[in-house]
MISESE-306266 format. One line per 5 residues: number of its first residue (from 1); their letters; for each residue x, y, z of C-alpha. Coordinates in steps of 0.001 Angstrom, whole numbers, plus 524288, in hexadecimal, padded with zeros to 5 digits. Layout:
// MISESE-306266
NUM = a = X/Y/Z ~ ...
***
This chain:
// MISESE-306266
1 = mdthr = 83F3A/83DD8/7C406 ~ 83787/83174/7C996 ~ 84290/82912/7CD8C ~ 838C4/81D66/7CE9F ~ 833F6/81F48/7BFAE
6 = ssgdl = 841E2/82144/7BB09 ~ 84EF5/81EF3/7BF69 ~ 85472/82A91/7B809 ~ 85BA1/82193/7AD88 ~ 8550E/81D9F/7A116
11 = ladrr = 85CD1/810ED/79FF8 ~ 85966/80D27/7ADEC ~ 84B83/8107D/7AC38 ~ 84ACD/8068C/79FB8 ~ 8524F/7FB9A/7A761
16 = yryae = 8480A/7FDC0/7B33B ~ 83C05/7FD6C/7A92F ~ 84238/7F1CA/7A2ED ~ 8436D/7EAA2/7B036 ~ 834EA/7EE33/7B442
21 = aclae = 8301A/7E709/7A775 ~ 838B0/7DB9C/7AAC8 ~ 833AA/7D9AF/7B865 ~ 82591/7DBF8/7B3A7 ~ 827C3/7D0D0/7AA1C
26 = gdava = 82DB2/7C708/7B4AD ~ 83C00/7C95C/7B0E8 ~ 841FC/7CC47/7BE5D ~ 84F1F/7C94C/7B9AC ~ 84F5B/7D391/7AEA7
31 = cadla = 848E1/7DD77/7B7A9 ~ 85366/7DBA0/7C1AA ~ 85DB7/7DCE5/7B6FD ~ 857C1/7E910/7B12F ~ 854A4/7F04B/7BE90
36 = aqaie = 862B0/7ED3D/7C1F7 ~ 86715/7F430/7B5D0 ~ 85D2D/7FFFA/7B8D8 ~ 86380/8010B/7C670 ~ 87118/800AC/7C12A
41 = iapay = 86E4F/80C75/7B910 ~ 865C9/813C2/7C310 ~ 86971/80E80/7D0C2 ~ 85F99/81744/7D7C7 ~ 85280/813AD/7CFB3
46 = apawl = 84B5B/80CA5/7DA2B ~ 8411E/80672/7D1E9 ~ 84BC4/7FFC2/7CB55 ~ 85069/7F960/7D865 ~ 841EB/7F5ED/7DBCA
51 = llgra = 8408D/7EF42/7CDB5 ~ 84D30/7E884/7D001 ~ 847F2/7E3B0/7DE2E ~ 83B81/7DFBB/7D82F ~ 84318/7D77E/7CDFE
56 = realf = 84B42/7D146/7D7DE ~ 83FED/7CE4A/7E058 ~ 8394C/7C6D7/7D516 ~ 84575/7BF45/7D1EB ~ 8460E/7BB7E/7E12C
61 = aagad = 8378F/7B875/7E178 ~ 83A72/7AFD5/7D528 ~ 844F4/7A7C5/7DB34 ~ 84E1D/7ACB9/7D04C ~ 8585C/7B414/7D8F1
66 = paawd = 8581B/7B11C/7E75E ~ 86158/7BCA0/7E99B ~ 85725/7C55F/7E385 ~ 8507F/7C7BD/7F0DE ~ 85C23/7CFAB/7F5F9
71 = garaa = 85D64/7D6CC/7E8B7 ~ 84F79/7DA2B/7E8D2 ~ 85016/7DEDF/7F654 ~ 85BB5/7E79A/7F3AC ~ 85527/7EDD9/7E7F2
76 = feaar = 84997/7F143/7EEF9 ~ 85141/7F71F/7FA18 ~ 85881/7FF15/7F01A ~ 84BEB/8033C/7E998 ~ 8466E/80804/7F66E
81 = rldpe = 852C6/81026/7FA98 ~ 8519D/81701/7ED99 ~ 843CD/819A0/7EFF2 ~ 842FD/81CBC/7FE23 ~ 833B5/81EB1/7FE2F
86 = dtlga = 832F0/81180/7F81A ~ 82957/816C8/7ECEF ~ 82D4A/809A3/7E552 ~ 82963/80058/7F037 ~ 83633/7F99C/7F25E
91 = glhla = 83302/7F70C/80050 ~ 826C7/7EFA5/7FC6D ~ 83035/7E60F/7F4F7 ~ 83A05/7E620/80083 ~ 82E44/7E29B/808E8
96 = rlggg = 82B26/7D6F5/80099 ~ 8386A/7D1B5/80105 ~ 837FF/7D259/80F9B ~ 83EFF/7DDE8/81492 ~ 84267/7ECA7/812D4
101 = egaal = 84150/7F7D1/81BB7 ~ 8357B/800E4/81B34 ~ 82816/8002B/816D0 ~ 8251C/7F6A4/80B7F ~ 81B1A/8006A/805C2
106 = tpayv = 81F31/80E22/8076B ~ 81571/81A10/805C4 ~ 81CFD/81E36/7F946 ~ 81BA1/81175/7F27F ~ 80C43/8105C/7F5ED
111 = ralfd = 80B12/81EB9/7F1AC ~ 812CF/81B97/7E42C ~ 80B2D/80ECA/7E32C ~ 7FDCD/814F2/7E3A4 ~ 80099/8211B/7DCB6
116 = gyapr = 80402/81926/7D11A ~ 7F745/80FCF/7D39A ~ 7ED91/81ABF/7D46B ~ 7E909/81C58/7C759 ~ 7E4C8/80D75/7C6BB
121 = ferhl = 7E2A2/80B47/7D53D ~ 7D41A/80A4C/7D66E ~ 7D16D/80385/7C8D7 ~ 7DC95/7F941/7CCC1 ~ 7D83A/7F80A/7DA43
126 = veglr = 7C9C6/7F717/7D9CF ~ 7C8B6/7EFC9/7CC91 ~ 7D4F7/7E7EC/7CBFB ~ 7D6A9/7E46E/7D9FA ~ 7C7F1/7E503/7DE90
131 = yvgpa = 7CB66/7EE35/7E9AC ~ 7C1B6/7EF36/7F413 ~ 7C8C9/7F622/7FEC8 ~ 7BFE4/80254/80030 ~ 7B3E9/7F98C/8011C
136 = lvagv = 7BA3E/7F036/80B8C ~ 7BDFB/7FC26/8140F ~ 7B07F/8028F/81272 ~ 7A9DB/7F5D0/8158A ~ 7B034/7F3F8/82334
141 = lpeep = 7ACB2/8017E/8282F ~ 7A14A/80198/8336D ~ 79492/80727/82E81 ~ 794F4/811BF/8398F ~ 79954/81CCE/837B8
146 = arfgh = 79373/81D90/82ABE ~ 79DC7/827EF/82766 ~ 7AC17/829F1/82D6B ~ 7AEF2/83770/82F4E ~ 7BC90/83800/82BCC
151 = vldlg = 7C2A2/82C55/82360 ~ 7D0B6/8290C/81EA4 ~ 7D322/8216F/8137C ~ 7E077/81C7B/814D1 ~ 7E77C/819EA/807E8
156 = cgtgl = 7DBD4/81EE6/8003F ~ 7E197/81B8F/7F32A ~ 7D81B/82095/7E8CE ~ 7CD18/82138/7F288 ~ 7C575/814DD/7F106
161 = agaal = 7C3DA/81376/8001D ~ 7C00B/82173/801BA ~ 7B570/8202D/7F6A2 ~ 7AFE9/81417/7FC73 ~ 7B014/81B96/80A5D
166 = ahrag = 7AD1D/82934/80637 ~ 79D73/8276A/80AF5 ~ 7A26D/8241E/81813 ~ 7AC65/82EDD/81ABC ~ 7A970/83BE9/81F71
171 = hltgi = 7B83B/83F9C/81AF9 ~ 7C178/83748/812D6 ~ 7D040/83896/81395 ~ 7D8D3/83113/80A1D ~ 7E787/82DDF/80BA9
176 = dlspa = 7EF2F/827BC/80176 ~ 7FE6B/82770/7FE21 ~ 7FC12/8291D/7EF8E ~ 7F7B5/83738/7EADF ~ 7F381/83079/7DDDD
181 = mlala = 7E9AB/82783/7E49C ~ 7E557/83314/7ECEF ~ 7E2CE/83B1C/7E0C5 ~ 7D900/8304C/7DCDA ~ 7D233/82FFC/7EA40
186 = rakgc = 7D0A1/83EBE/7E973 ~ 7C8AC/83D49/7DD94 ~ 7BEE3/834FC/7E56D ~ 7BA62/83FED/7EC8B ~ 7B865/83827/7F96C
191 = ygrlv = 7C408/83DCA/8011E ~ 7C424/849C7/808E0 ~ 7D2B9/848E7/80A7F ~ 7DD3E/84158/80397 ~ 7EBA6/8401D/8093E
196 = agelg = 7F6E0/83B5F/801EC ~ 8001D/834D7/80C2C ~ 804E2/82897/8135C ~ 7FB36/822C1/81B4E ~ 8029A/822A0/828B0
201 = aflrd = 806A0/830A3/8270D ~ 7F7A7/83405/82449 ~ 7F25C/82CFD/82F6D ~ 7FCD8/83351/8391A ~ 7F88A/8416D/83403
206 = epegs = 7E9EE/83E5F/83540 ~ 7E423/84389/8420A ~ 7E28E/8393E/84D53 ~ 7D3C6/83454/84DD5 ~ 7CF13/83AF0/84103
211 = adlcv = 7CA26/83071/8392A ~ 7BE6E/827D0/839E9 ~ 7C1C2/81E4B/8303E ~ 7CEB7/818F7/82933 ~ 7CEF8/81159/81D0B
216 = aadvf = 7D932/80A34/815C1 ~ 7D56F/80221/80A5A ~ 7E09C/7F9E0/804ED ~ 7EAD2/8030E/80B1C ~ 7F063/7FC47/816CD
221 = iycad = 7F59F/7F188/80DAF ~ 800CC/7FB85/80C0D ~ 8048A/7FB94/81A59 ~ 80BD9/7F150/82163 ~ 808CD/7F37E/82FAE
226 = lapvl = 7FB06/7F837/8312B ~ 7FD6E/7FB6A/840FD ~ 80218/809AB/83E4A ~ 7F805/80B7E/8341D ~ 7ECE5/80745/83C39
231 = aavar = 7F177/80F03/84757 ~ 7F24E/81B38/83F4B ~ 7E50E/81815/83A79 ~ 7E0E5/816DA/8488E ~ 7E646/82433/84CDF
236 = vlrpg = 7DDCE/82B4D/84287 ~ 7D11A/82462/845A3 ~ 7C715/829F7/84E97 ~ 7C262/820E2/85951 ~ 7BA42/816C9/8523E
241 = gwvaf = 7BF6D/81ACE/84565 ~ 7C11A/80F4B/83B76 ~ 7CB7E/80B33/83298 ~ 7C8DE/800DB/826D0 ~ 7D342/7FC02/81CDF
246 = tvqsp = 7D724/7F014/81526 ~ 7E39E/7E726/81549 ~ 7E8C2/7DCC4/80EC7 ~ 7EA59/7D010/8162A ~ 7F5ED/7C5F8/815AC
251 = pdggp = 7F1F9/7BA70/80D3D ~ 7F597/7B08B/8169F ~ 7EF37/7B830/8228D ~ 7FB8F/7B86D/828F9 ~ 7FEFC/7C24C/834A1
256 = gvilg = 805AC/7D05D/83245 ~ 807F0/7D7E9/825C0 ~ 80D2E/7D3B0/8192B ~ 81146/7DB5B/80D46 ~ 80B4B/7D384/801BC
261 = adgry = 81075/7D252/7F346 ~ 806B6/7DC46/7EEF3 ~ 80DF7/7E5D6/7F6B3 ~ 803D5/7E80C/801DD ~ 8033E/7E464/80FD4
266 = ahsda = 7F9E1/7D9DB/814BE ~ 7F50F/7DABF/82314 ~ 7F0E2/7D068/82BF1 ~ 7E5B0/7CFFF/83425 ~ 7EE7E/7CFAD/83F74
271 = hlrda = 7F5A4/7DBDF/83C52 ~ 7E9D9/7E365/838DB ~ 7E383/7DFBE/84622 ~ 7F026/7E2DF/84DC8 ~ 7F250/7F04A/84634
276 = agaag = 7E400/7F397/8489B ~ 7E433/7F083/856A2 ~ 7F116/7F792/8594F ~ 7EA39/803F7/8533E ~ 7DE7C/802B2/85BC0
281 = laerv = 7D5DB/7FF6D/8503E ~ 7CAD2/7F53E/85328 ~ 7C82F/7EB5B/8478C ~ 7BA06/7EC6A/84213 ~ 7BC4C/7E51D/83557
286 = lepaa = 7C665/7DC71/830D4 ~ 7C289/7D421/825DA ~ 7C933/7CD0C/81933 ~ 7C7A8/7D590/80DDC ~ 7CD95/7D537/7FFAF
291 = vrheg = 7D08E/7E34D/7FC5F ~ 7D532/7E035/7EE25 ~ 7D855/7D592/7E5B5 ~ 7E525/7D20C/7DF41 ~ 7E77D/7C81F/7D52F
296 = grpvp = 7D918/7C546/7D530 ~ 7D991/7C105/7E36A ~ 7D513/7C98C/7F08C ~ 7DFD0/7CE26/7F7E0 ~ 7DDD7/7CA1B/80652
301 = grvia = 7DBE9/7D57C/80F5A ~ 7D2FF/7DB32/819A8 ~ 7CA7E/7E5FA/81C8D ~ 7CAE3/7EC2C/82A48 ~ 7C32F/7F6A3/8320D
306 = lqhaa = 7C91D/7FAEB/83F1B ~ 7C3BB/8044E/848BA ~ 7CA44/80E0A/8527B ~ 7C9B1/8069E/85F21 ~ 7C4F2/81227/8655E
311 = g = 7B7DE/810BA/85EB7
***
């Protein structure tokens, strides 16, 4: 049985569904009460703990219950204990509350998120959010060489970046956590190799100095610290090789890295430059760019091109 879809108890499942509906309608008090009832019946049902945390978080945010912050944190911690890989994303909620051990966004959570998103991904992203990440990345690459021998599309998703760069790639490899997204990328026919896996592990396994170009369109927004990511990219690049990617920027232009309300990381220019310099990657382009729109407004970001310093 999928313990994320059902608690194994019909009554608990009903209480949980009613609680979800209450929260969707803005009634956090009723949601918290019904979620607690579901937990009483099925104490090991992680989604009910997560829902209870969300309800308490909403009550705290509304000022209705000053003690709800501690209650929300406890509920999210219980959800994460019951879901060790954190497929449900309890760590993200804990990070928003200002604490919690471990990564806010786990590979299991991102995989589950995009497996469910895959069927409507391109239409929603391109038509709904006016997504232009692949075009931005392609636009900052140098005119020479005309073709890059070995290209790695990091977090390739359904293959939008691969399709935009196929005419400049001798051999194109795509890596993504989501098998459902990779199935759609495979249908585009532009990849010589597709790999399902976590980005860091993939880069560690790639031969040193084997890639001419790495691209990551709207991918590093799910990574907190870019220093280890860019160091791993630099290791697989040949001397003179390039990496091009997009990020979100803090709305106030402040330093460091912040986790936004949208569940994505925003990286400051200072962090980008420090991470690139530590990896031995020379800055070639760092420009303001809106990769997509949300709520009818452009999301502030950057498009970046770096070159292996040996080149």
